[in-house]
C-alpha atoms as an extended CHARMM CRD file, in Angstrom:
* protein
*
       125  EXT
         1         1  MET       CA             69.8610000000      120.6300000000      109.1920000000  PROA      1               0.0000000000
         2         2  ASN       CA             66.0040000000      120.7320000000      108.8480000000  PROA      2               0.0000000000
         3         3  ALA       CA             63.4690000000      120.6710000000      112.0330000000  PROA      3               0.0000000000
         4         4  MET       CA             63.1080000000      117.0070000000      111.5570000000  PROA      4               0.0000000000
         5         5  THR       CA             66.9910000000      116.3250000000      111.7030000000  PROA      5               0.0000000000
         6         6  PRO       CA             68.0710000000      115.3270000000      115.5230000000  PROA      6               0.0000000000
         7         7  THR       CA             70.8380000000      117.0530000000      117.0260000000  PROA      7               0.0000000000
         8         8  LEU       CA             73.4130000000      114.2530000000      118.2260000000  PROA      8               0.0000000000
         9         9  PRO       CA             75.8240000000      114.3790000000      121.3950000000  PROA      9               0.0000000000
        10        10  LYS       CA             79.7000000000      114.6230000000      119.8350000000  PROA      10              0.0000000000
        11        11  GLU       CA             80.5060000000      111.6250000000      121.8770000000  PROA      11              0.0000000000
        12        12  HSD       CA             77.3070000000      109.6910000000      120.2860000000  PROA      12              0.0000000000
        13        13  ALA       CA             78.5290000000      106.1630000000      119.3630000000  PROA      13              0.0000000000
        14        14  LEU       CA             77.5440000000      105.8910000000      115.8620000000  PROA      14              0.0000000000
        15        15  ILE       CA             79.5030000000      107.7700000000      113.0300000000  PROA      15              0.0000000000
        16        16  THR       CA             79.5710000000      107.3960000000      109.0280000000  PROA      16              0.0000000000
        17        17  SER       CA             82.3390000000      105.9760000000      107.1270000000  PROA      17              0.0000000000
        18        18  ASP       CA             83.4850000000      108.8900000000      105.5680000000  PROA      18              0.0000000000
        19        19  ARG       CA             84.0520000000      110.5590000000      108.7960000000  PROA      19              0.0000000000
        20        20  VAL       CA             86.3430000000      107.4330000000      109.7690000000  PROA      20              0.0000000000
        21        21  GLU       CA             88.3460000000      108.0060000000      106.3890000000  PROA      21              0.0000000000
        22        22  GLY       CA             91.3250000000      110.6190000000      107.1250000000  PROA      22              0.0000000000
        23        23  THR       CA             91.2770000000      109.7400000000      111.0660000000  PROA      23              0.0000000000
        24        24  PRO       CA             94.4220000000      109.8140000000      112.4760000000  PROA      24              0.0000000000
        25        25  VAL       CA             96.2620000000      106.9050000000      113.6480000000  PROA      25              0.0000000000
        26        26  TYR       CA             98.3570000000      107.0120000000      117.1920000000  PROA      26              0.0000000000
        27        27  ASN       CA            100.2700000000      104.3510000000      118.4470000000  PROA      27              0.0000000000
        28        28  ARG       CA            100.4090000000      103.7080000000      122.2950000000  PROA      28              0.0000000000
        29        29  GLU       CA            103.3470000000      106.0920000000      122.5860000000  PROA      29              0.0000000000
        30        30  GLY       CA            101.1590000000      109.1940000000      121.2100000000  PROA      30              0.0000000000
        31        31  GLU       CA            103.0620000000      109.2190000000      117.8490000000  PROA      31              0.0000000000
        32        32  ARG       CA            100.7740000000      109.8490000000      114.9190000000  PROA      32              0.0000000000
        33        33  ILE       CA            101.8010000000      106.7070000000      112.7290000000  PROA      33              0.0000000000
        34        34  GLY       CA             99.2700000000      107.1330000000      109.9440000000  PROA      34              0.0000000000
        35        35  HSD       CA             95.3650000000      107.4660000000      108.9300000000  PROA      35              0.0000000000
        36        36  ILE       CA             92.6340000000      105.1490000000      108.3640000000  PROA      36              0.0000000000
        37        37  ASP       CA             92.4240000000      105.3730000000      104.4210000000  PROA      37              0.0000000000
        38        38  ASN       CA             89.4240000000      102.6570000000      104.3110000000  PROA      38              0.0000000000
        39        39  LEU       CA             87.4780000000      100.1840000000      105.9870000000  PROA      39              0.0000000000
        40        40  SER       CA             86.2720000000       96.5050000000      105.0810000000  PROA      40              0.0000000000
        41        41  ILE       CA             82.6050000000       95.7480000000      105.8020000000  PROA      41              0.0000000000
        42        42  ASP       CA             81.6500000000       92.0670000000      105.6510000000  PROA      42              0.0000000000
        43        43  LYS       CA             78.8940000000       92.1740000000      103.1560000000  PROA      43              0.0000000000
        44        44  LEU       CA             76.8450000000       89.8480000000      104.9400000000  PROA      44              0.0000000000
        45        45  SER       CA             76.8090000000       90.5180000000      108.5020000000  PROA      45              0.0000000000
        46        46  GLY       CA             77.5550000000       94.3240000000      108.1450000000  PROA      46              0.0000000000
        47        47  GLN       CA             80.2960000000       94.1520000000      110.3780000000  PROA      47              0.0000000000
        48        48  VAL       CA             83.6580000000       95.8770000000      109.9680000000  PROA      48              0.0000000000
        49        49  GLN       CA             86.2890000000       93.7560000000      109.3030000000  PROA      49              0.0000000000
        50        50  TYR       CA             89.3350000000       95.8520000000      109.3460000000  PROA      50              0.0000000000
        51        51  ALA       CA             90.3870000000       99.3670000000      108.9850000000  PROA      51              0.0000000000
        52        52  LEU       CA             92.9520000000       99.9900000000      106.3040000000  PROA      52              0.0000000000
        53        53  MET       CA             95.5610000000      102.2160000000      107.9750000000  PROA      53              0.0000000000
        54        54  SER       CA             97.6620000000      104.3830000000      105.5510000000  PROA      54              0.0000000000
        55        55  PHE       CA            101.1890000000      104.1820000000      106.6490000000  PROA      55              0.0000000000
        56        56  GLY       CA            104.2640000000      106.1370000000      105.0790000000  PROA      56              0.0000000000
        57        57  GLY       CA            104.7870000000      107.6090000000      101.2960000000  PROA      57              0.0000000000
        58        58  PHE       CA            105.0550000000      110.8040000000       99.9040000000  PROA      58              0.0000000000
        59        59  LEU       CA            102.1340000000      112.2340000000       97.5220000000  PROA      59              0.0000000000
        60        60  GLY       CA            100.9520000000      108.3290000000       97.3530000000  PROA      60              0.0000000000
        61        61  ILE       CA            104.2620000000      107.5780000000       96.4110000000  PROA      61              0.0000000000
        62        62  GLY       CA            105.4890000000      104.4910000000       98.4720000000  PROA      62              0.0000000000
        63        63  GLU       CA            102.4260000000      104.2500000000      100.4050000000  PROA      63              0.0000000000
        64        64  ARG       CA            101.5840000000      101.2100000000      102.4110000000  PROA      64              0.0000000000
        65        65  PHE       CA             98.0020000000      100.0650000000      103.5490000000  PROA      65              0.0000000000
        66        66  HSD       CA             98.0300000000       97.9980000000      107.1200000000  PROA      66              0.0000000000
        67        67  PRO       CA             94.5990000000       95.9340000000      107.5760000000  PROA      67              0.0000000000
        68        68  LEU       CA             93.7850000000       96.6240000000      111.3650000000  PROA      68              0.0000000000
        69        69  PRO       CA             91.2960000000       94.5110000000      113.1980000000  PROA      69              0.0000000000
        70        70  TRP       CA             88.8190000000       96.8720000000      113.7630000000  PROA      70              0.0000000000
        71        71  ASN       CA             88.3910000000       95.9920000000      117.4770000000  PROA      71              0.0000000000
        72        72  VAL       CA             92.2560000000       96.9880000000      118.0260000000  PROA      72              0.0000000000
        73        73  LEU       CA             91.3330000000      100.6940000000      117.3980000000  PROA      73              0.0000000000
        74        74  LYS       CA             90.0620000000      102.4560000000      120.4110000000  PROA      74              0.0000000000
        75        75  TYR       CA             88.7830000000      106.2300000000      119.3660000000  PROA      75              0.0000000000
        76        76  ASP       CA             90.8800000000      108.8540000000      121.6500000000  PROA      76              0.0000000000
        77        77  THR       CA             88.3110000000      111.7830000000      122.0750000000  PROA      77              0.0000000000
        78        78  GLU       CA             91.3470000000      114.0910000000      123.1970000000  PROA      78              0.0000000000
        79        79  LYS       CA             93.2800000000      112.9050000000      120.3620000000  PROA      79              0.0000000000
        80        80  ASP       CA             90.3050000000      113.2830000000      118.1720000000  PROA      80              0.0000000000
        81        81  GLY       CA             92.0010000000      110.2530000000      116.7360000000  PROA      81              0.0000000000
        82        82  TYR       CA             92.4000000000      106.2840000000      117.2730000000  PROA      82              0.0000000000
        83        83  VAL       CA             94.9070000000      104.5790000000      119.4040000000  PROA      83              0.0000000000
        84        84  VAL       CA             96.0510000000      101.1150000000      118.8630000000  PROA      84              0.0000000000
        85        85  PRO       CA             98.0240000000       99.1990000000      121.5870000000  PROA      85              0.0000000000
        86        86  MET       CA            101.3350000000       98.5280000000      119.6950000000  PROA      86              0.0000000000
        87        87  ASP       CA            104.7480000000       99.5430000000      119.4340000000  PROA      87              0.0000000000
        88        88  LYS       CA            106.2030000000      101.1760000000      116.1010000000  PROA      88              0.0000000000
        89        89  GLU       CA            108.0590000000       97.7230000000      115.6530000000  PROA      89              0.0000000000
        90        90  THR       CA            104.7930000000       95.5480000000      115.9100000000  PROA      90              0.0000000000
        91        91  LEU       CA            103.1420000000       97.6660000000      113.4810000000  PROA      91              0.0000000000
        92        92  LYS       CA            105.9790000000       97.8870000000      111.1860000000  PROA      92              0.0000000000
        93        93  ASN       CA            106.3190000000       93.9690000000      110.6520000000  PROA      93              0.0000000000
        94        94  ALA       CA            102.5580000000       93.7870000000      110.2230000000  PROA      94              0.0000000000
        95        95  PRO       CA            101.1430000000       92.6540000000      106.9430000000  PROA      95              0.0000000000
        96        96  SER       CA            101.1380000000       95.2690000000      104.7990000000  PROA      96              0.0000000000
        97        97  TYR       CA            100.0630000000       95.9300000000      101.1160000000  PROA      97              0.0000000000
        98        98  THR       CA            100.3120000000       98.5320000000       98.0180000000  PROA      98              0.0000000000
        99        99  ARG       CA             97.2780000000      100.1170000000       96.9930000000  PROA      99              0.0000000000
       100       100  ALA       CA             97.5600000000       97.8030000000       93.8780000000  PROA      100             0.0000000000
       101       101  ASP       CA             97.8830000000       94.4300000000       95.6610000000  PROA      101             0.0000000000
       102       102  LEU       CA             94.5180000000       95.7880000000       97.3500000000  PROA      102             0.0000000000
       103       103  GLU       CA             92.6700000000       95.9520000000       94.4650000000  PROA      103             0.0000000000
       104       104  ALA       CA             93.8690000000       93.2330000000       93.0210000000  PROA      104             0.0000000000
       105       105  PHE       CA             93.0320000000       90.9530000000       96.6020000000  PROA      105             0.0000000000
       106       106  GLY       CA             89.5290000000       91.4070000000       97.2390000000  PROA      106             0.0000000000
       107       107  GLY       CA             89.4790000000       89.9640000000      100.9100000000  PROA      107             0.0000000000
       108       108  GLY       CA             89.2220000000       86.4980000000      101.6690000000  PROA      108             0.0000000000
       109       109  GLU       CA             88.6160000000       84.5900000000      104.8670000000  PROA      109             0.0000000000
       110       110  ARG       CA             91.9960000000       82.7600000000      104.8150000000  PROA      110             0.0000000000
       111       111  TYR       CA             93.9240000000       86.4350000000      104.6160000000  PROA      111             0.0000000000
       112       112  ALA       CA             91.6420000000       87.7030000000      107.5090000000  PROA      112             0.0000000000
       113       113  GLU       CA             92.6100000000       84.7190000000      109.6410000000  PROA      113             0.0000000000
       114       114  GLU       CA             96.0580000000       85.3970000000      108.9770000000  PROA      114             0.0000000000
       115       115  LEU       CA             95.6760000000       89.2730000000      109.7330000000  PROA      115             0.0000000000
       116       116  TYR       CA             93.5300000000       88.1740000000      113.1400000000  PROA      116             0.0000000000
       117       117  ALA       CA             96.3830000000       86.0820000000      114.0270000000  PROA      117             0.0000000000
       118       118  TYR       CA             99.2820000000       88.6620000000      113.6500000000  PROA      118             0.0000000000
       119       119  TYR       CA             97.9060000000       90.3750000000      116.1540000000  PROA      119             0.0000000000
       120       120  GLY       CA             96.8710000000       87.8080000000      118.3770000000  PROA      120             0.0000000000
       121       121  MET       CA             93.0880000000       87.9270000000      118.2520000000  PROA      121             0.0000000000
       122       122  GLY       CA             90.4230000000       85.9350000000      117.1090000000  PROA      122             0.0000000000
       123       123  PRO       CA             88.6690000000       86.5890000000      113.9090000000  PROA      123             0.0000000000
       124       124  TYR       CA             85.5510000000       88.9920000000      114.2570000000  PROA      124             0.0000000000
       125       125  TRP       CA             83.0680000000       86.3130000000      112.9710000000  PROA      125             0.0000000000
């Protein structure tokens, strides 16, 4: 760090995406259920549309990705991770995809509307 680089407090509200990736995700019971694999950002608005939570699998085999609306993730400083206000059953039944599905998919407004509806939320836009 050089003399021109400001020192920010740990609780600073901004974070780079590479620091979000890999962050653990817990359910409301405090159980670790996965980690953030990636973020989907709207190209025009710059808003994070959703976070892709990696769920299950071993060494990448059988791994599923659950898109979570960004605003359902609440950062918990004590856990050093995100907490979602859902139980295991809700998350187990949530829309999920393989990595191949995601690579072929590419997003889309209709998909986002269905995702946000599943979680009982209005779309981010």
